[in-house]
C-alpha positions as CSV (number, residue, x, y, z in Angstrom):
1,M,-0.6,0.1,-0.2
2,S,0.9,3.3,-1.2
3,E,1.8,6.2,1.6
4,P,-1.3,8.4,2.0
5,R,-1.3,11.4,-0.9
6,G,0.1,14.3,1.4
7,A,-0.1,12.8,4.9
8,G,3.7,12.2,4.8
9,D,4.8,15.6,6.3
10,A,1.6,17.0,7.9
11,R,2.1,13.9,10.4
12,L,6.2,14.2,10.7
13,A,5.8,16.8,12.9
14,G,6.4,16.3,16.5
15,A,6.9,12.9,18.4
16,V,4.9,9.8,19.0
17,T,5.8,7.0,22.1
18,E,4.0,3.6,22.2
19,R,4.3,1.7,25.5
20,A,5.8,-1.8,25.3
21,P,4.2,-4.0,28.5
22,A,6.0,-7.2,29.5
23,K,4.6,-10.3,27.6
24,I,3.9,-13.3,30.3
25,N,3.4,-16.6,29.3
26,L,0.9,-18.0,31.4
27,A,1.3,-21.4,29.7
28,L,3.7,-22.6,27.0
29,H,3.0,-25.9,25.8
30,V,6.5,-26.9,22.4
31,T,4.2,-29.1,20.4
32,G,6.2,-30.1,16.9
33,R,9.1,-28.5,14.8
34,R,8.9,-27.8,11.6
35,A,11.0,-28.9,9.1
36,D,12.6,-25.3,8.6
37,G,13.2,-25.0,12.0
38,Y,10.5,-23.6,13.6
39,H,9.3,-24.9,17.0
40,L,4.9,-24.6,16.8
41,L,4.1,-24.0,20.2
42,D,0.6,-23.7,22.2
43,S,0.8,-20.4,24.3
44,L,-1.8,-18.2,26.5
45,V,0.0,-14.9,27.1
46,I,-1.2,-11.6,28.4
47,F,0.8,-8.6,28.4
48,A,1.1,-6.6,32.3
49,G,2.7,-3.2,33.4
50,P,3.9,-0.1,31.8
51,G,7.4,-1.9,30.5
52,D,9.7,0.0,28.1
53,T,8.6,2.8,25.8
54,V,9.9,3.8,22.1
55,T,9.5,7.1,20.7
56,A,9.8,7.9,17.5
57,R,10.7,11.6,16.2
58,P,11.5,12.5,12.3
59,A,15.1,12.5,11.5
60,K,17.6,12.5,8.7
61,E,18.9,9.1,8.9
62,W,17.7,6.2,10.9
63,S,18.9,6.2,14.1
64,L,18.4,4.4,18.1
65,S,19.3,5.7,21.7
66,V,18.5,3.2,24.4
67,T,18.2,4.8,27.6
68,G,16.3,4.4,31.2
69,P,17.2,1.8,34.2
70,R,18.1,-1.0,32.0
71,A,19.9,0.1,29.4
72,A,23.2,-1.2,30.2
73,G,24.2,-3.7,27.8
74,I,21.5,-3.0,25.1
75,P,23.4,-2.4,21.9
76,A,21.7,0.6,20.0
77,G,23.0,-1.0,16.7
78,E,21.9,-2.8,13.6
79,E,21.3,-6.2,15.8
80,N,18.6,-4.1,18.6
81,L,15.3,-5.5,17.3
82,V,13.8,-1.9,17.4
83,L,15.7,-0.9,14.2
84,R,15.2,-4.3,12.8
85,A,11.5,-3.4,12.4
86,A,12.0,0.3,11.8
87,R,14.1,-0.8,8.9
88,L,11.3,-3.4,7.7
89,M,8.4,-0.6,8.4
90,G,10.7,1.8,5.2
91,G,8.9,5.3,4.6
92,P,10.8,8.3,6.2
93,P,13.5,7.9,8.6
94,A,13.2,8.8,12.1
95,H,15.1,8.7,15.0
96,L,13.8,6.4,17.8
97,T,14.2,5.9,21.5
98,L,13.9,3.0,23.4
99,D,13.2,3.8,27.1
100,K,14.2,0.3,29.3
101,H,12.9,-1.2,32.6
102,L,12.6,-4.7,31.3
103,P,15.6,-7.5,31.9
104,A,16.5,-8.6,28.4
105,S,16.8,-12.0,27.8
106,A,14.6,-12.6,29.9
107,G,11.4,-14.6,28.8
108,I,9.2,-11.8,29.2
109,G,8.8,-10.6,25.0
110,G,11.4,-7.5,25.9
111,G,13.1,-7.4,22.2
112,S,9.6,-7.8,20.8
113,A,7.7,-6.1,22.6
114,D,9.7,-2.9,22.0
115,A,10.0,-3.9,18.2
116,A,6.0,-4.1,18.0
117,A,5.8,-0.5,20.0
118,A,8.2,0.9,17.3
119,L,6.2,-0.4,14.2
120,R,3.2,1.1,16.2
121,A,5.1,4.1,16.9
122,L,5.7,5.1,13.1
123,A,2.7,4.3,11.9
124,R,1.4,6.7,14.0
125,L,3.8,9.5,13.1
126,T,4.5,8.8,9.4
127,G,0.6,7.2,8.8
128,R,2.1,3.9,6.6
129,P,0.6,0.8,7.0
130,I,2.8,-1.7,9.4
131,P,4.0,-4.0,6.9
132,A,1.7,-7.4,7.2
133,D,4.8,-9.8,7.1
134,L,6.1,-9.5,10.7
135,Q,7.5,-13.4,10.8
136,A,11.1,-12.3,10.0
137,L,11.1,-10.4,13.4
138,G,10.4,-12.9,15.5
139,A,7.0,-15.7,16.3
140,D,6.5,-13.0,19.4
141,L,5.9,-9.9,17.1
142,P,1.7,-10.7,15.9
143,V,1.1,-11.4,19.5
144,C,2.6,-8.2,21.0
145,M,1.8,-5.4,18.5
146,A,-1.8,-5.9,20.0
147,S,-0.7,-6.5,23.4
148,L,-4.1,-8.3,24.3
149,P,-4.7,-11.5,25.7
150,A,-4.1,-14.1,23.6
151,R,-3.8,-17.4,22.6
152,M,-0.9,-18.2,20.5
153,R,-0.5,-21.2,18.0
154,G,1.8,-22.6,15.3
155,I,4.9,-20.3,14.9
156,G,3.3,-17.4,16.2
157,E,0.8,-16.5,13.3
158,R,-2.5,-17.9,15.1
159,L,-3.5,-15.8,17.3
160,D,-7.4,-15.9,19.2
161,P,-8.5,-13.7,22.3
162,F,-9.3,-15.4,25.5
163,A,-11.2,-13.6,28.5
164,V,-9.4,-13.2,31.3
165,P,-10.1,-12.3,35.2
166,A,-8.5,-9.9,37.0
167,L,-5.5,-10.9,38.6
168,E,-1.8,-9.3,40.1
169,L,1.4,-10.5,39.2
170,C,5.0,-10.5,40.7
171,L,6.9,-11.2,38.4
172,V,10.9,-12.0,39.5
173,N,14.0,-12.2,37.8
174,P,16.9,-13.5,39.6
175,G,19.1,-11.3,36.8
176,I,20.2,-14.2,34.9
177,P,19.7,-13.7,30.9
178,L,18.8,-16.6,29.1
179,S,19.3,-17.4,25.2
180,T,16.0,-18.4,23.5
181,P,17.3,-20.4,20.8
182,R,19.7,-22.6,23.6
183,V,17.1,-23.3,26.0
184,F,14.5,-24.6,23.1
185,A,18.0,-26.3,21.8
186,A,17.9,-27.6,25.0
187,L,14.3,-29.4,25.4
188,E,14.3,-33.1,25.7
189,R,10.9,-33.5,23.4
190,R,9.2,-31.2,20.6
191,D,6.0,-33.2,20.6
192,G,4.5,-32.2,23.9
193,G,0.2,-32.3,24.0
194,A,-1.5,-28.9,23.3
195,L,-3.6,-27.1,25.8
196,P,-7.5,-28.1,26.1
197,D,-9.6,-27.6,23.1
198,H,-11.6,-24.8,24.3
199,L,-10.6,-22.8,27.2
200,P,-13.4,-22.7,30.3
201,D,-14.6,-19.8,31.4
202,F,-12.4,-18.0,34.5
203,G,-14.9,-16.4,36.9
204,D,-11.5,-14.8,39.2
205,A,-7.8,-15.3,39.5
206,A,-8.3,-18.4,41.6
207,A,-9.8,-19.8,38.9
208,L,-7.6,-19.5,36.1
209,A,-4.7,-20.6,38.6
210,A,-6.0,-23.7,39.1
211,F,-6.7,-24.4,35.3
212,L,-3.4,-23.9,34.8
213,A,-2.1,-25.7,37.6
214,R,-4.1,-28.6,36.3
215,D,-4.2,-28.7,32.8
216,T,-1.3,-26.7,31.3
217,R,2.4,-26.2,31.9
218,N,5.7,-24.3,30.2
219,D,8.1,-27.1,28.6
220,L,10.9,-24.6,28.6
221,E,11.3,-24.6,32.4
222,A,12.8,-27.4,32.8
223,P,15.9,-26.7,30.5
224,A,15.7,-23.0,31.6
225,R,16.5,-24.3,35.0
226,Q,19.3,-27.0,34.1
227,M,21.3,-24.4,32.8
228,A,20.4,-21.3,35.5
229,P,19.3,-23.6,38.9
230,V,18.2,-19.9,40.6
231,I,15.5,-20.3,38.7
232,G,14.0,-22.7,41.5
233,D,15.0,-19.8,44.2
234,A,13.2,-16.9,42.6
235,L,9.6,-20.1,42.0
236,D,10.2,-21.1,46.0
237,A,10.4,-17.2,46.5
238,L,7.2,-16.7,44.7
239,R,5.2,-19.8,46.4
240,A,5.9,-18.6,49.7
241,A,4.2,-15.6,49.3
242,R,1.4,-15.2,51.0
243,G,-1.7,-15.3,48.6
244,C,0.2,-16.9,45.6
245,L,-2.0,-18.8,43.5
246,L,0.5,-19.8,41.3
247,A,4.2,-19.2,40.3
248,R,5.8,-20.2,37.0
249,M,8.2,-19.9,34.9
250,S,7.7,-17.0,31.6
251,G,8.8,-17.8,28.3
252,S,12.3,-19.0,27.8
253,G,13.3,-17.5,31.3
254,A,14.5,-17.1,33.7
255,T,11.7,-14.1,34.6
256,C,9.1,-15.9,37.4
257,F,5.4,-14.8,37.8
258,G,3.3,-15.3,41.3
259,L,-0.6,-15.0,40.3
260,F,-2.4,-13.0,43.0
261,A,-6.1,-12.0,43.1
262,N,-5.4,-9.4,45.9
263,A,-3.0,-6.4,44.7
264,G,-1.9,-5.4,48.5
265,A,-0.6,-9.2,48.8
266,C,1.3,-8.8,45.4
267,A,3.1,-6.0,46.4
268,D,4.1,-7.4,49.6
269,A,5.4,-10.1,47.9
270,A,7.5,-8.2,45.7
271,G,9.0,-6.0,48.7
272,A,10.2,-9.4,51.0
273,I,11.5,-10.8,48.0
274,T,13.3,-7.7,47.0
275,R,14.2,-6.8,50.4
276,K,15.9,-10.7,51.0
277,H,17.3,-10.4,47.3
278,P,17.7,-6.5,46.3
279,G,20.4,-7.8,43.5
280,W,17.2,-9.3,42.3
281,W,15.1,-7.8,39.5
282,T,11.4,-7.7,41.5
283,A,8.1,-5.9,40.1
284,A,4.4,-6.1,41.0
285,L,2.1,-5.5,37.8
286,R,-1.2,-5.6,36.9
């Protein structure tokens, strides 16, 4: 689709900011592997918290700056998914600022969420359409574009909404970055069963937690814990917290989440874990 006539100069004034919330895999089943190496997934995904932000401003050439409390070690060159997404978008160049608050390589979709935020910001800034084929940027890009609760299947291209009850999440990352390809490579089996065909109605957080504990799993948790045993300590800390309904690792790790029905209990858990493990990243989100 061509750029709307006359829209370019008018829409390039100012700057546009989009948020990139944390992506949480409540469940992640690996159900197969295609001949081209892509893994088949069946996952329940939700998004929580303000997370990172991406700001796009008109510029003479494409560039990226990384700021924020988690900026250390984040590349600002072509290897950053934000800049790769921007070049895929095309159109008038822009300077992008990634304000980084989420830990990287943490199993909460930080890079994919940031790239999706960049695409949304550029679309608003220039009026250009977002490219239809985002698979080159990773399996999480389609779900991160909408940043809404979804059941994600296939290689990430099949998305179905599902209703999530009110809940609170305590996220804990023990400070160990994990490579998603390495975790997948360590999987012993890649043909696990899928989620139930039909999801029940979740009346409250307790019902959701009971379903997740009974009928779902994260197939990447075992290989991730072999690579980073401290994940077990993070899970133990969450399970020991008052009011924690379920504790599980998200994505390929090492971030773990505790599911709570009560905001006060969730905040108390985050505070207690922070005091006991000041070097860990901990956040209470909804």
